[in-house]
N, CA, C and O of each residue as an XYZ file, in Angstrom:
904
protein
N      72.397     63.866   -143.422
C      73.022     62.486   -142.828
C      72.644     61.503   -141.468
O      73.141     61.782   -140.377
N      72.008     60.692   -141.580
C      70.776     59.771   -140.597
C      71.786     59.818   -139.295
O      73.010     59.752   -139.407
N      71.088     59.943   -138.047
C      71.249     59.908   -136.847
C      72.230     58.010   -136.361
O      71.655     56.924   -136.302
N      73.587     58.244   -136.136
C      73.649     57.234   -136.070
C      73.398     56.890   -134.400
O      73.746     57.748   -133.589
N      72.793     55.627   -133.925
C      72.359     55.606   -132.547
C      73.318     54.213   -131.777
O      73.779     53.172   -132.246
N      73.319     54.890   -130.246
C      74.777     54.775   -130.138
C      74.037     53.785   -128.257
O      73.621     54.214   -127.180
N      74.232     52.551   -128.785
C      73.594     51.561   -127.194
C      74.406     51.423   -126.699
O      74.164     50.910   -125.607
N      75.549     51.626   -126.890
C      77.181     50.644   -126.156
C      76.468     51.135   -124.617
O      75.884     50.180   -124.106
N      76.406     52.195   -123.921
C      76.040     52.762   -123.217
C      75.695     51.745   -121.914
O      76.447     51.613   -120.948
N      74.346     51.023   -122.092
C      73.171     51.122   -121.775
C      74.057     49.356   -120.674
O      73.885     49.176   -119.468
N      74.654     48.682   -121.338
C      74.902     47.294   -120.438
C      75.734     48.190   -119.415
O      75.058     48.561   -118.456
N      76.915     48.567   -119.420
C      77.411     48.711   -118.203
C      76.866     49.562   -117.371
O      77.385     49.660   -116.259
N      75.866     50.264   -117.648
C      75.408     51.381   -116.715
C      74.184     50.416   -116.281
O      73.553     51.166   -115.535
N      73.618     49.429   -116.307
C      72.577     48.459   -115.951
C      72.089     48.347   -114.540
O      70.966     48.125   -114.086
N      73.563     48.621   -113.825
C      73.417     48.166   -112.555
C      73.076     49.303   -111.501
O      72.507     49.118   -110.425
N      73.625     50.771   -112.115
C      73.208     52.291   -111.373
C      71.700     52.341   -111.626
O      70.840     52.564   -110.774
N      71.441     52.005   -113.434
C      69.627     52.123   -113.742
C      69.006     51.237   -112.455
O      67.976     51.678   -111.946
N      69.515     50.167   -111.980
C      68.594     49.279   -111.204
C      68.336     49.530   -110.474
O      67.197     49.203   -110.143
N      69.270     50.452   -109.432
C      69.461     51.329   -108.445
C      68.106     52.365   -108.833
O      67.006     52.074   -108.362
N      68.188     52.991   -109.287
C      66.976     53.767   -109.745
C      65.445     53.505   -110.041
O      64.380     54.112   -109.924
N      66.116     51.696   -110.696
C      64.301     51.631   -110.607
C      63.721     51.238   -109.126
O      62.627     51.499   -108.623
N      64.982     50.430   -108.544
C      64.325     50.230   -107.291
C      63.711     51.330   -106.517
O      62.673     51.117   -105.890
N      64.346     52.631   -106.515
C      63.946     53.682   -105.938
C      62.549     53.994   -106.623
O      61.712     54.478   -105.861
N      62.260     53.844   -107.609
C      60.802     54.233   -108.622
C      59.759     53.015   -107.729
O      58.720     53.156   -107.084
N      60.528     51.922   -108.028
C      59.422     50.848   -107.869
C      59.214     51.336   -105.569
O      58.137     51.308   -104.975
N      60.149     51.577   -105.126
C      60.027     51.652   -103.269
C      58.608     52.811   -103.344
O      57.493     52.769   -102.823
N      59.393     53.973   -104.401
C      58.024     55.306   -104.152
C      56.430     54.472   -104.603
O      55.458     54.486   -103.848
N      56.434     54.077   -105.384
C      54.775     53.514   -106.098
C      54.472     52.185   -105.094
O      53.323     52.040   -104.677
N      55.496     51.246   -104.726
C      54.150     50.582   -103.730
C      54.050     50.959   -102.521
O      53.248     50.356   -101.807
N      54.785     51.982   -102.003
C      54.937     52.902   -100.511
C      53.699     53.708   -101.214
O      52.853     53.442   -100.361
N      52.919     54.600   -102.284
C      52.022     55.229   -102.175
C      50.988     54.215   -102.787
O      49.979     54.564   -102.175
N      50.683     53.418   -103.418
C      50.069     52.168   -103.610
C      49.208     51.687   -102.066
O      47.978     51.640   -102.042
N      49.911     51.413   -101.052
C      49.672     50.744    -99.867
C      49.258     51.923    -99.124
O      48.046     51.715    -99.081
N      49.393     52.719    -98.679
C      49.414     53.688    -98.244
C      48.050     54.887    -98.792
O      47.441     55.740    -98.145
N      47.976     54.575    -99.882
C      47.307     55.381   -100.435
C      45.925     54.447   -100.576
O      44.814     54.948   -100.747
N      46.068     53.613   -100.518
C      44.980     52.177   -100.471
C      43.904     52.515    -99.249
O      42.690     52.680    -99.132
N      44.916     52.517    -98.534
C      44.663     52.262    -96.937
C      43.910     53.995    -95.886
O      43.149     54.043    -94.919
N      44.597     55.132    -96.694
C      44.066     56.160    -96.324
C      43.089     56.310    -97.319
O      42.149     57.061    -97.058
N      43.126     55.657    -98.579
C      41.665     56.114    -99.490
C      40.703     55.751    -98.589
O      40.064     56.651    -98.045
N      40.409     54.279    -98.250
C      39.673     53.297    -97.429
C      38.684     54.726    -96.417
O      37.598     55.284    -96.259
N      39.933     54.665    -96.048
C      39.408     55.504    -94.671
C      38.228     56.836    -95.312
O      37.099     57.060    -94.876
N      39.038     57.655    -96.600
C      38.375     58.806    -97.094
C      37.002     58.509    -97.166
O      35.944     58.894    -96.667
N      37.404     57.702    -97.951
C      35.521     56.894    -98.608
C      34.785     56.881    -97.292
O      34.041     57.762    -96.860
N      35.055     55.946    -96.830
C      34.400     55.668    -95.667
C      33.970     56.955    -94.845
O      32.826     56.898    -94.395
N      34.644     58.023    -94.594
C      34.771     59.598    -93.947
C      33.254     59.979    -94.714
O      32.151     60.197    -94.213
N      33.803     59.950    -96.434
C      32.704     60.750    -97.282
C      31.384     60.226    -96.973
O      30.562     61.123    -96.786
N      30.985     59.180    -96.875
C      30.322     58.432    -96.984
C      29.501     58.674    -94.757
O      28.357     58.428    -94.373
N      30.241     58.997    -94.241
C      29.292     59.320    -93.319
C      28.510     60.145    -92.802
O      29.019     61.264    -92.745
N      27.152     60.066    -92.264
C      26.280     60.989    -92.269
C      26.437     61.825    -90.985
O      25.514     62.510    -90.544
N      27.633     61.739    -90.414
C      28.063     63.180    -89.840
C      28.816     64.022    -90.790
O      29.951     63.799    -91.211
N      28.132     64.903    -91.045
C      28.180     66.419    -92.205
C      29.745     66.725    -92.144
O      30.559     66.629    -93.062
N      30.002     67.210    -90.517
C      31.578     67.974    -90.901
C      32.255     67.349    -91.192
O      33.118     67.815    -91.936
N      32.359     65.596    -90.748
C      33.485     64.972    -91.218
C      33.438     64.425    -93.073
O      34.405     64.145    -93.781
N      32.126     64.423    -93.402
C      32.071     64.354    -94.496
C      32.433     65.790    -95.407
O      32.805     65.825    -96.580
N      32.274     66.583    -94.771
C      32.805     67.820    -96.126
C      34.212     67.687    -96.166
O      34.815     67.677    -97.238
N      35.019     67.541    -94.602
C      36.588     67.487    -94.364
C      36.947     66.429    -95.718
O      37.455     66.847    -96.759
N      36.706     65.498    -95.559
C      37.010     64.506    -96.200
C      36.599     64.665    -97.807
O      36.913     63.784    -98.608
N      35.893     65.825    -98.201
C      35.508     66.079    -99.936
C      36.607     67.362   -100.098
O      36.999     67.936   -101.114
N      36.852     67.517    -99.038
C      37.695     69.081    -98.859
C      39.098     68.458    -99.511
O      39.603     68.878   -100.551
N      39.554     67.521    -98.806
C      40.947     66.719    -98.728
C      40.819     66.081   -100.651
O      41.472     66.581   -101.566
N      40.208     65.366   -100.747
C      39.612     64.937   -101.908
C      39.755     65.872   -102.706
O      40.867     66.029   -103.211
N      38.724     66.714   -103.030
C      38.890     67.556   -104.237
C      39.924     69.014   -104.260
O      39.838     69.940   -105.066
N      40.971     68.868   -103.030
C      42.172     69.958   -102.967
C      42.892     68.828   -103.582
O      42.874     69.085   -104.786
N      43.345     68.019   -103.452
C      44.481     67.172   -104.130
C      44.758     66.592   -105.412
O      45.753     66.326   -106.085
N      43.130     66.464   -105.529
C      42.502     66.344   -107.079
C      42.988     67.353   -108.506
O      43.511     67.116   -109.595
N      42.359     68.871   -107.617
C      42.601     69.845   -108.071
C      44.322     70.844   -108.633
O      44.607     71.890   -109.217
N      44.931     69.850   -108.082
C      46.408     70.193   -107.800
C      47.117     69.651   -108.694
O      46.808     68.461   -108.751
N      48.206     70.002   -109.698
C      48.725     68.896   -110.038
C      50.080     68.218   -109.574
O      50.841     68.826   -108.821
N      50.329     67.108   -109.978
C      50.987     65.990   -109.020
C      52.246     67.260   -108.397
O      52.407     67.749   -107.278
N      53.122     67.507   -109.997
C      54.289     68.448   -109.949
C      54.020     69.304   -108.236
O      54.610     68.971   -107.208
N      53.093     70.315   -108.336
C      53.024     70.981   -107.708
C      53.066     70.190   -106.515
O      54.207     70.115   -106.058
N      52.342     69.682   -105.975
C      52.457     68.789   -104.414
C      53.718     68.100   -104.337
O      54.173     68.205   -103.198
N      54.476     67.420   -105.125
C      56.144     67.402   -105.325
C      56.900     68.459   -104.401
O      57.654     68.464   -103.427
N      56.144     69.523   -105.431
C      57.508     70.841   -105.482
C      56.967     71.069   -103.309
O      57.862     71.256   -102.484
N      55.605     70.992   -102.925
C      55.543     71.589   -101.719
C      56.119     70.842   -100.735
O      57.092     71.235   -100.092
N      55.494     69.620   -100.550
C      56.555     68.774    -99.395
C      57.798     68.614   -100.007
O      58.302     67.653    -99.425
N      58.561     69.013   -100.840
C      60.028     68.867   -101.008
C      60.459     70.340   -100.286
O      61.577     70.351    -99.772
N      59.732     71.465   -100.216
C      60.205     73.007   -100.226
C      59.846     73.479    -99.045
O      60.555     74.260    -98.412
N      58.451     72.949    -98.548
C      57.824     73.327    -97.443
C      57.205     72.405    -96.063
O      56.608     72.785    -95.056
N      57.658     70.982    -96.536
C      57.528     70.218    -95.825
C      58.608     69.749    -95.293
O      58.402     69.380    -94.137
N      59.854     69.583    -95.704
C      60.853     68.679    -94.827
C      60.801     68.665    -93.841
O      60.493     67.638    -93.236
N      61.203     70.316    -92.970
C      61.101     70.250    -91.502
C      60.220     69.347    -90.714
O      60.579     68.743    -89.703
N      58.923     69.299    -91.307
C      57.995     69.112    -90.652
C      57.989     67.634    -90.673
O      57.729     67.035    -89.629
N      58.300     66.867    -91.969
C      58.527     65.712    -91.710
C      59.564     65.338    -90.701
O      59.307     64.713    -89.672
N      60.735     65.749    -91.049
C      62.045     64.949    -90.146
C      61.586     64.894    -88.781
O      61.908     63.928    -88.090
N      60.794     65.918    -88.263
C      60.153     66.436    -86.998
C      59.428     65.366    -86.661
O      59.805     64.635    -85.746
N      58.288     65.127    -87.355
C      57.152     63.849    -86.830
C      57.449     62.748    -87.308
O      56.739     61.925    -86.730
N      58.220     62.152    -88.178
C      58.998     61.133    -88.417
C      60.176     60.558    -87.975
O      60.802     59.614    -88.457
N      60.490     61.502    -86.623
C      61.484     61.165    -86.323
C      63.002     60.944    -87.251
O      63.693     60.124    -86.646
N      63.485     61.288    -88.139
C      63.914     60.940    -89.493
C      65.350     61.682    -88.823
O      65.364     62.644    -88.056
N      66.678     60.833    -89.426
C      67.773     61.136    -88.983
C      68.025     62.164    -89.737
O      67.351     62.280    -90.760
N      69.143     63.256    -89.402
C      69.516     64.436    -90.957
C      70.120     63.547    -91.793
O      70.212     63.959    -92.949
N      70.727     62.053    -91.508
C      71.408     61.613    -92.914
C      70.355     61.503    -93.631
O      70.403     62.250    -94.608
N      69.188     60.734    -93.543
C      68.172     60.572    -94.171
C      67.635     61.116    -95.762
O      67.497     62.337    -95.830
N      67.432     60.606    -96.590
C      67.206     61.583    -97.794
C      65.945     62.425    -97.912
O      64.942     62.175    -98.581
N      66.186     63.448    -97.149
C      64.310     63.941    -97.298
C      63.986     63.959    -98.795
O      62.921     64.570    -98.882
N      64.197     63.764    -99.430
C      63.597     63.957   -101.027
C      62.921     62.605   -100.955
O      61.722     62.595   -100.676
N      63.449     61.646   -101.139
C      62.720     59.948   -101.198
C      61.668     60.227   -100.182
O      60.478     60.447   -100.407
N      62.206     60.191    -99.164
C      60.699     60.503    -98.004
C      59.752     61.450    -98.604
O      58.611     60.988    -98.624
N      59.880     62.812    -99.177
C      59.136     63.973    -99.189
C      58.522     63.275   -100.863
O      57.382     63.506   -101.265
N      59.223     62.689   -101.404
C      58.269     62.171   -102.524
C      57.260     61.371   -102.233
O      56.083     61.610   -102.504
N      57.757     60.203   -101.562
C      56.499     59.062   -101.033
C      55.378     59.434   -100.482
O      54.296     58.972   -100.846
N      55.520     60.403    -99.442
C      54.525     61.166    -98.653
C      53.413     61.778    -99.741
O      52.187     61.663    -99.762
N      54.212     62.382   -100.515
C      53.223     63.547   -101.441
C      52.205     62.399   -102.250
O      50.985     62.330   -102.104
N      53.159     61.411   -103.253
C      52.513     60.152   -103.727
C      51.076     60.000   -103.245
O      49.924     60.269   -103.584
N      51.868     59.344   -102.134
C      50.671     58.610   -101.211
C      49.214     59.851   -101.205
O      48.141     59.802   -101.806
N      49.816     60.951   -100.197
C      48.581     61.796    -99.700
C      47.361     61.970   -101.132
O      46.132     61.904   -101.169
N      48.628     62.263   -102.401
C      47.925     62.710   -103.102
C      46.907     61.631   -104.062
O      45.804     61.856   -104.560
N      47.940     60.117   -104.101
C      46.969     59.341   -105.074
C      45.960     58.685   -103.950
O      45.545     57.583   -104.310
N      45.556     59.050   -102.878
C      44.500     58.528   -101.599
C      43.569     59.367   -102.158
O      42.474     58.806   -102.143
N      43.521     60.364   -102.601
C      42.541     61.121   -102.934
C      42.010     60.296   -103.856
O      41.006     59.645   -103.567
N      42.736     60.173   -105.387
C      42.144     59.464   -106.255
C      41.385     57.881   -105.688
O      40.234     57.478   -105.855
N      42.597     57.213   -104.953
C      41.570     55.555   -104.729
C      40.746     55.848   -104.054
O      39.858     55.005   -104.186
N      40.361     56.870   -103.082
C      39.076     57.043   -102.255
C      37.778     57.128   -103.250
O      36.912     56.274   -103.062
N      37.542     58.228   -104.447
C      36.943     57.977   -105.254
C      36.525     56.465   -105.785
O      35.390     55.989   -105.742
N      37.767     55.802   -106.316
C      37.270     54.434   -106.868
C      36.424     53.929   -105.782
O      35.226     53.676   -105.907
N      37.213     53.776   -104.549
C      36.548     52.604   -102.862
C      35.183     53.116   -102.958
O      34.275     52.369   -103.323
N      34.961     54.421   -102.634
C      33.317     54.798   -102.206
C      32.549     54.470   -103.786
O      31.342     54.234   -103.842
N      33.151     54.487   -104.635
C      31.947     54.072   -105.966
C      31.951     53.102   -105.395
O      30.751     52.941   -105.173
N      32.832     51.689   -104.656
C      32.947     50.385   -105.231
C      31.633     49.849   -103.773
O      30.782     48.959   -103.758
N      31.958     50.677   -102.943
C      31.304     50.594   -101.803
C      29.664     51.357   -102.492
O      28.658     50.654   -102.398
N      29.598     52.110   -102.838
C      28.143     52.385   -103.359
C      27.680     51.505   -104.299
O      26.621     51.577   -104.922
N      28.344     50.856   -104.353
C      27.694     49.671   -105.920
C      26.900     48.465   -105.182
O      26.201     47.596   -105.704
N      27.191     48.653   -103.906
C      26.772     47.087   -103.160
C      25.527     47.478   -102.457
O      25.320     48.453   -101.735
N      24.894     46.701   -102.747
C      23.013     46.619   -102.671
C      23.368     47.016   -101.110
O      24.320     46.607   -100.445
N      22.023     48.199   -100.609
C      22.167     48.621    -99.299
C      21.489     47.182    -98.594
O      22.040     46.664    -97.623
N      20.450     46.705    -99.098
C      20.159     45.716    -98.470
C      20.915     44.890    -97.815
O      20.661     44.325    -96.751
N      21.840     44.825    -98.456
C      23.097     43.938    -97.559
C      23.505     44.536    -96.172
O      23.444     43.907    -95.116
N      23.928     45.829    -96.305
C      24.156     46.763    -95.075
C      22.929     46.364    -94.126
O      23.154     45.784    -93.063
N      21.862     46.627    -94.454
C      20.625     46.591    -93.422
C      20.329     45.411    -92.929
O      19.702     45.436    -91.870
N      20.697     43.951    -93.557
C      20.725     42.829    -92.973
C      21.554     42.508    -91.906
O      21.208     41.877    -90.907
N      22.944     43.074    -92.203
C      23.757     43.107    -91.143
C      23.501     44.067    -89.583
O      23.931     43.917    -88.439
N      22.980     44.643    -89.953
C      22.285     45.786    -88.779
C      21.269     45.185    -88.545
O      20.715     46.080    -87.908
N      20.346     44.131    -88.543
C      19.741     43.622    -88.401
C      20.128     42.421    -87.748
O      19.573     42.149    -86.683
N      21.231     41.447    -88.345
C      21.733     40.744    -87.452
C      22.542     40.859    -85.948
O      23.019     40.018    -85.186
N      22.441     42.362    -85.928
C      23.124     42.924    -84.653
C      24.490     43.176    -84.838
O      25.169     43.045    -83.819
N      24.958     43.436    -85.658
C      26.152     44.067    -86.298
C      26.364     45.821    -85.977
O      25.403     46.514    -85.640
N      27.595     46.315    -86.124
C      27.823     47.827    -86.158
C      28.080     48.030    -87.604
O      28.532     47.250    -88.443
N      27.662     49.330    -87.706
C      27.994     49.995    -89.081
C      29.503     49.580    -89.047
O      29.887     49.058    -90.094
N      30.272     49.685    -88.227
C      31.884     49.282    -89.029
C      32.176     47.635    -89.716
O      32.649     47.215    -90.772
N      31.424     46.817    -88.068
C      31.276     45.669    -88.305
C      31.373     45.217    -89.668
O      32.289     44.759    -90.352
N      29.531     45.614    -89.958
C      28.967     45.537    -91.514
C      30.163     45.669    -92.709
O      30.470     44.792    -93.517
N      30.635     46.763    -92.605
C      31.622     47.856    -93.695
C      32.738     47.096    -93.706
O      33.462     46.967    -94.693
N      32.943     46.491    -92.460
C      34.490     45.526    -92.578
C      34.572     44.297    -92.828
O      35.634     43.698    -92.999
N      33.282     43.731    -92.880
C      33.172     42.179    -92.596
C      32.141     41.911    -93.923
O      31.959     40.798    -94.417
N      31.501     43.184    -94.398
C      30.385     42.271    -95.691
C      31.036     43.383    -97.138
O      31.472     42.908    -98.186
N      30.917     45.434    -96.727
C      30.673     45.555    -97.861
C      32.162     45.789    -98.214
O      32.295     45.967    -99.425
N      33.212     45.838    -97.585
C      34.335     46.037    -98.135
C      35.052     44.819    -99.327
O      35.516     44.860   -100.467
N      34.767     43.618    -98.101
C      35.426     42.438    -98.900
C      34.633     42.846   -100.286
O      35.480     43.024   -101.161
N      33.150     43.078   -100.842
C      32.748     42.809   -101.764
C      33.078     43.859   -102.856
O      32.897     43.542   -104.031
N      33.561     45.116   -102.536
C      33.571     46.186   -102.862
C      35.202     46.068   -103.541
O      35.399     46.270   -104.739
N      36.158     45.759   -102.703
C      37.599     45.345   -103.494
C      37.883     44.217   -103.938
O      38.921     43.930   -104.534
N      36.967     43.482   -103.678
C      37.095     42.277   -105.205
C      36.428     42.950   -106.419
O      36.852     42.511   -107.488
N      35.327     44.072   -106.534
C      34.735     44.298   -107.776
C      36.147     45.439   -108.435
O      36.537     45.685   -109.576
N      36.551     45.870   -107.167
C      37.749     47.431   -107.500
C      39.414     46.790   -107.707
O      40.536     47.288   -107.792
N      38.990     45.780   -107.723
C      40.922     45.901   -108.181
C      41.504     45.466   -109.417
O      42.570     44.876   -109.243
N      41.141     45.571   -110.606
C      41.594     46.209   -111.478
C      41.532     47.450   -111.601
O      42.331     48.017   -112.347
N      40.533     48.186   -110.871
C      40.991     50.116   -110.841
C      41.624     50.312   -110.018
O      42.253     51.336   -110.283
N      41.950     49.854   -108.863
C      42.988     50.250   -108.435
C      44.223     50.204   -108.840
O      45.023     51.127   -108.689
N      44.546     48.759   -109.568
C      45.474     48.255   -110.242
C      46.041     49.128   -111.479
O      47.217     49.313   -111.792
N      44.729     49.665   -112.159
C      44.836     50.406   -113.608
C      45.872     51.524   -112.800
O      46.968     51.931   -113.185
N      45.229     51.821   -111.718
C      45.560     53.574   -110.977
C      46.803     53.707   -110.711
O      47.420     54.772   -110.697
N      47.442     52.085   -110.373
C      48.810     51.734   -109.915
C      49.969     52.124   -110.768
O      50.897     52.880   -110.481
N      49.697     51.337   -112.087
C      50.291     51.247   -113.162
C      50.158     53.137   -113.677
O      51.220     53.552   -114.140
N      49.414     53.822   -113.640
C      49.413     55.052   -113.752
C      50.604     56.036   -112.879
O      51.422     56.829   -113.345
N      50.296     55.565   -111.156
C      51.245     55.912   -110.326
C      52.360     55.472   -110.710
O      53.171     56.336   -110.376
N      52.822     54.750   -111.147
C      54.161     54.000   -111.558
C      54.846     55.149   -112.838
O      55.741     55.975   -112.658
N      54.407     54.983   -113.587
C      54.241     56.056   -114.917
C      54.791     57.128   -114.577
O      55.845     57.481   -115.108
N      53.987     58.086   -113.320
C      53.912     59.493   -112.609
C      55.180     59.206   -112.039
O      55.810     60.029   -112.704
N      56.000     58.698   -111.354
C      57.085     58.854   -110.722
C      58.304     59.229   -111.421
O      59.296     59.771   -110.935
N      58.154     58.963   -112.315
C      58.946     59.793   -113.512
C      59.234     61.686   -113.363
O      60.041     62.411   -113.945
N      58.020     62.033   -112.175
C      58.323     63.869   -111.758
C      59.192     63.886   -110.824
O      59.728     64.959   -110.548
N      59.524     62.736   -110.138
C      60.471     63.121   -108.944
C      61.653     63.597   -109.899
O      62.678     63.706   -109.226
N      61.816     63.847   -110.944
C      63.069     64.518   -111.327
C      63.094     65.947   -110.947
O      64.129     66.586   -111.135
N      61.624     66.738   -110.218
C      62.301     67.771   -110.007
C      62.784     68.074   -108.127
O      62.679     68.981   -107.302
N      63.355     66.616   -108.204
C      63.275     66.971   -106.685
C      65.163     66.306   -107.011
O      65.799     65.911   -106.034
N      65.528     66.293   -107.802
C      66.445     66.262   -108.240
C      66.915     64.380   -107.370
O      68.021     64.044   -106.946
N      65.704     63.596   -107.379
C      66.066     61.937   -107.084
C      66.610     61.281   -107.614
O      66.831     61.711   -108.746
N      67.068     60.234   -107.403
C      67.812     59.630   -108.597
C      67.095     58.330   -109.109
O      67.581     57.202   -109.041
N      65.927     58.636   -109.606
C      64.641     57.418   -109.929
C      65.335     56.869   -111.092
O      66.503     57.123   -111.386
N      64.493     56.053   -111.774
C      65.202     55.485   -112.942
C      65.337     56.219   -114.065
O      66.266     55.995   -114.841
N      64.260     57.360   -114.328
C      64.533     58.151   -115.227
C      64.972     59.216   -115.143
O      64.801     60.077   -116.006
N      65.498     59.347   -114.297
C      66.476     59.862   -113.759
C      68.249     59.799   -113.733
O      69.094     60.668   -113.950
N      68.301     59.052   -113.543
C      69.509     58.072   -113.924
C      69.863     57.267   -115.397
O      70.936     56.934   -115.900
N      68.487     57.122   -115.829
C      68.932     56.848   -117.272
C      69.382     58.158   -117.974
O      70.430     58.083   -118.616
N      68.817     59.189   -117.943
C      68.771     60.454   -118.579
C      70.308     61.319   -117.939
O      70.710     62.355   -118.470
N      70.908     60.767   -116.922
C      72.057     61.286   -116.431
C      73.465     60.558   -117.076
O      74.578     61.009   -117.348
N      72.644     58.760   -117.216
C      73.681     58.518   -117.491
C      74.238     58.892   -119.279
O      75.324     58.765   -119.845
N      72.932     59.373   -119.712
C      72.896     59.767   -121.184
C      73.841     60.912   -121.375
O      74.746     60.930   -122.210
N      73.522     61.962   -120.441
C      74.073     62.809   -120.073
C      75.989     62.852   -120.621
O      76.613     63.394   -121.533
N      76.337     61.942   -119.445
C      77.359     61.789   -119.282
C      78.175     61.367   -120.592
O      79.318     61.740   -120.856
N      77.278     60.418   -121.453
C      77.732     59.468   -122.294
C      77.594     60.185   -123.559
O      77.819     59.550   -124.589
N      77.239     61.478   -123.637
C      76.204     61.548   -124.780
C      75.643     61.059   -125.600
O      75.906     61.351   -126.767
N      74.465     59.948   -125.221
C      73.155     59.466   -125.754
C      72.212     59.731   -125.137
O      71.451     58.805   -124.856
N      71.987     60.703   -124.815
C      71.007     60.981   -124.524
C      69.187     60.720   -125.073
O      68.173     60.642   -124.380
N      69.371     60.637   -126.623
C      68.626     60.669   -127.050
C      67.914     58.746   -126.938
O      66.720     58.449   -126.913
N      69.153     57.722   -126.888
C      68.758     56.401   -126.565
C      68.374     56.264   -125.342
O      67.371     55.629   -125.020
N      69.487     57.113   -124.193
C      68.567     56.317   -122.888
C      67.185     56.889   -122.609
O      66.417     56.313   -121.840
N      66.869     58.013   -123.228
C      65.397     58.337   -122.422
C      64.573     57.008   -123.684
O      63.765     56.220   -123.192
N      64.879     56.918   -125.182
C      64.333     55.762   -125.423
C      64.053     54.221   -124.837
O      63.193     53.364   -124.635
N      65.467     54.557   -124.728
C      65.439     52.904   -123.398
C      64.373     52.985   -122.188
O      63.351     52.314   -122.045
N      65.006     54.196   -121.194
C      63.667     54.458   -120.591
C      61.790     54.520   -120.565
O      60.770     54.350   -119.898
N      62.371     54.904   -121.865
C      60.348     55.044   -122.484
C      59.977     53.468   -122.512
O      59.028     53.076   -121.834
N      60.768     52.525   -123.338
C      60.739     50.861   -123.595
C      60.643     50.287   -122.503
O      59.710     49.495   -122.367
N      61.531     50.497   -121.446
C      61.451     49.982   -120.017
C      59.747     50.714   -119.428
O      59.082     49.698   -119.222
N      59.324     51.292   -119.275
C      58.121     52.001   -118.697
C      56.981     51.261   -119.257
O      56.119     50.621   -118.654
N      57.201     51.565   -121.158
C      56.169     50.541   -122.262
C      56.285     48.990   -121.671
O      55.221     48.480   -121.318
N      57.329     48.316   -121.557
C      57.064     46.562   -121.481
C      56.228     46.613   -120.122
O      55.045     46.278   -120.063
N      57.336     47.290   -118.515
C      56.366     46.989   -116.999
C      54.839     47.236   -117.201
O      54.027     46.448   -116.714
N      54.413     48.414   -117.975
C      53.038     49.207   -117.686
C      52.390     48.502   -118.521
O      51.188     48.567   -118.264
N      52.788     47.361   -120.079
C      52.458     46.671   -120.796
C      51.651     45.068   -120.007
O      50.581     44.480   -120.165
N      52.937     44.861   -119.101
C      52.493     43.454   -118.205
C      51.557     43.691   -117.416
O      50.666     42.841   -117.406
N      51.413     44.792   -116.560
C      50.512     45.056   -115.288
C      49.317     45.033   -116.087
O      48.451     44.297   -115.614
N      48.927     45.774   -117.444
C      47.607     46.072   -117.889
C      47.439     44.955   -118.547
O      46.350     44.907   -119.118
N      48.376     43.672   -118.735
C      47.695     42.360   -119.291
C      47.392     41.805   -117.868
O      46.628     40.854   -117.707
N      47.922     42.337   -117.008
C      47.330     41.079   -115.653
C      46.334     41.971   -114.796
O      46.202     41.786   -113.586
N      45.490     43.163   -115.649
C      44.610     43.775   -115.287
C      43.691     43.252   -115.919
O      42.746     42.775   -115.292
N      43.725     43.207   -117.279
C      42.709     42.488   -117.786
C      42.233     41.190   -117.598
O      41.027     40.951   -117.659
N      43.136     40.259   -117.358
C      43.044     38.853   -116.336
C      42.151     38.754   -115.352
O      41.103     38.129   -115.188
N      43.220     40.010   -114.318
C      42.071     40.205   -113.480
C      40.330     40.281   -113.412
O      39.507     39.742   -112.673
N      40.234     41.127   -114.445
C      38.644     41.991   -114.894
C      38.454     40.797   -115.687
O      37.471     41.129   -116.349
N      38.758     39.595   -116.063
C      37.889     38.580   -116.511
C      37.361     37.822   -115.651
O      36.161     37.550   -115.682
N      38.381     37.260   -114.535
C      37.684     36.790   -113.532
C      37.172     36.999   -112.457
O      36.853     36.234   -111.547
N      37.053     38.698   -112.649
C      35.877     38.812   -111.767
C      34.577     38.656   -112.344
O      33.597     38.152   -111.795
N      34.662     39.180   -113.617
C      33.285     39.325   -114.049
C      32.939     37.460   -113.882
O      31.776     37.170   -113.602
N      33.747     36.537   -114.023
C      33.049     34.729   -113.698
C      32.706     35.136   -112.563
O      32.143     34.373   -111.778
């Protein structure tokens, strides 16, 4: 006998699942913004002629790129919550699972963003930096006003592509029992006995959002080439 799909539980559960999508997007946007900022600093530190600083940044990047994201999420949820509450001054009522997920994703993604940004910086001809120094600019001024703007213009498609991967990876927060979109969808399925339908629906939503973002990336790539 063929399996009979039952999609009737989706419409009434949409408000609940939209709340889950809100959590997913909050984690994604926070990790992208913080990851790019921290990743830019890491990239600059890795290119520093001061070896101790360069090595520390290199160790950070290699450490986070060598550890599974799932493990990082568990570290920050099981080991760091008390530290985060003290450092960030969080209220005891704050959902530490959400804060832990945001911090873990931001620090993890920064390692990947730093490599993208470092490659972008290295792609800029050294002559431009030398010309800036010859005009009396400091190293930081040339980096801020000349090198980074050009590098970021070329890196936008790659940064957005990494953001798409990050959005897909947010489903891993199910290990923290955090009610993101995927966790919410599966909870509805378990409640109504429609696990298959809800997993398929969640997968379709992730696919549509990722596809639209990928089309945007391709459009920006064509604009960059021009």
